Steps between C-alpha positions, in 0.01 A plus 500: 500500500709817508553833674244676280220266615597561863513878453155486342369310804641769729333770289173305517518496881582871517216592266237280661404752769411245769848477648456126535862390457722627781855628468652282771801607712862412428713455811869564429703340778869429550571134440619464860145576621398161359825322584615512138851597389403741222458875461121523504189286508185657360171356619213570262204478736249371248317310772340840571337496156121479464394145586831433675711407198655611172220321315278810515713665232455228241136427571399865488690551176321199352158638598576854382628370166189301404122546484338315790196289401180462698642179648768705675847359559626156597837366618668188637748574775688365798374811674687822418396533134144431602514763774644752255237420237223524758630835625529633144150377418363663813666830406342483154162377628494170311431139601791270588528122532818336636602134482756399764663162576464335840862598581395867503517641852178565697619859553513559125161340445350720771650810339348405165155479653549834679564654157168368373634222279321172448757239610513147359742266680593211272801283419809412700725738304483819295496312168179320596334821614601657167342216304171549683524877452547467123192279475296753697628791290375334183159463659474848658681707236692695765832676436771267624806630678792260515710497816825556310494425126323784318681798342294758692565318829875485443518863385314610811745307719786670319391841629643387835851497350434836339419637848813349654714681244316829552509480880862386521619752245663216304471127439622275781798287408298186567132426555391180675153383399283211621362283219181296479345524155742779416284805430688717748850410386396534134379855560801598709754350261327653198531845659856472628629300202879490548511806725450296819593137557168322563520176699209253514439335838289189547427260786655157460148357515360725224774518231307597187772709333783280623344186352414680177864593458604142563254382234564784256132595497211558744391175663252401769646453848369387835472788746473523877662655804456812712450737205277280287191718536681789328776323303304189413472526122551162336680641194693818426300741283580539130574872537725443801683221318571727204610802705705300750690326222621841386540693824520266803829306514470360854221294660608335830273292722437559870400254774178553692686535830699799371188663357317461827796639701518804272125556531527500880805731486309757294234499768726499807761745371289734286138432599418400143217247511545327165427162347776247431515591130613850599797370698695319229724799429622526859532121515725507192728760659515325836570153358751618240281381213576848370825665617522874423824694466587740781424807289175358362143627539246218513123549473259254664138496388284449811218374286212396725343544845211255496605298804330394819679709771473206739754311287765763573530424871 
């Protein structure tokens, strides 16, 4: 995974002609606006992406990069990757089947059905839904999109970092990124390389990268907590493991209470209705899990909006 692959994904989007992938806004705010003692905080509003998350970039790049068989496309997902795949399939006029675990939110399942996907709810966690999806793929012959561990998916996610640099006129000093399976941080870190400090953020109850670093290799972990439907991968992806070993020196953990408080703050202070996974960056700043210098510019990736608004009261 490298900058060339990401640039090729961006060119693929630009040349597609459908305008499917959106160029999402970058808010450049003084740190004080978020109660942070640093020069600037940039909010990359990727929750405004097609399907409500960054996943649209990777899934669309996967579909554009491969011939799609008569069986259409198939994916296992906690919700957002499935929504992105379904939206991409709808744009291309092909069939889509999505396997989701029981932990997936009803709001995300409803969105999948609105997009015309056939939804199969199976397994208590993402790994079990993935196992069922793989068995079905062998039977149906559909093109499989992986939620986070395919080169095309990671390269598509990396176009987000490319946009941040273009919109900000430079790389931010630091970029805080939520991690589940690691496709997003792999793409962002592969684009920025050493030009921006990339920090991986995980919930205490879903520590895939943290535990892998303890073990010296990717390992299975138990996952749960407020962000499990988006950050509920059981194991860090192979691509993310490789890229993060080279370009991501820090990977702190955050408690659910801090994530939830940051999610509510984004809604109350900025009217950003986002899911818990999108709030880890602000949680890290507010808890001191990441402490920026006073002259520092920090970018937060607001990665997903697939949340039930009633939970934000």
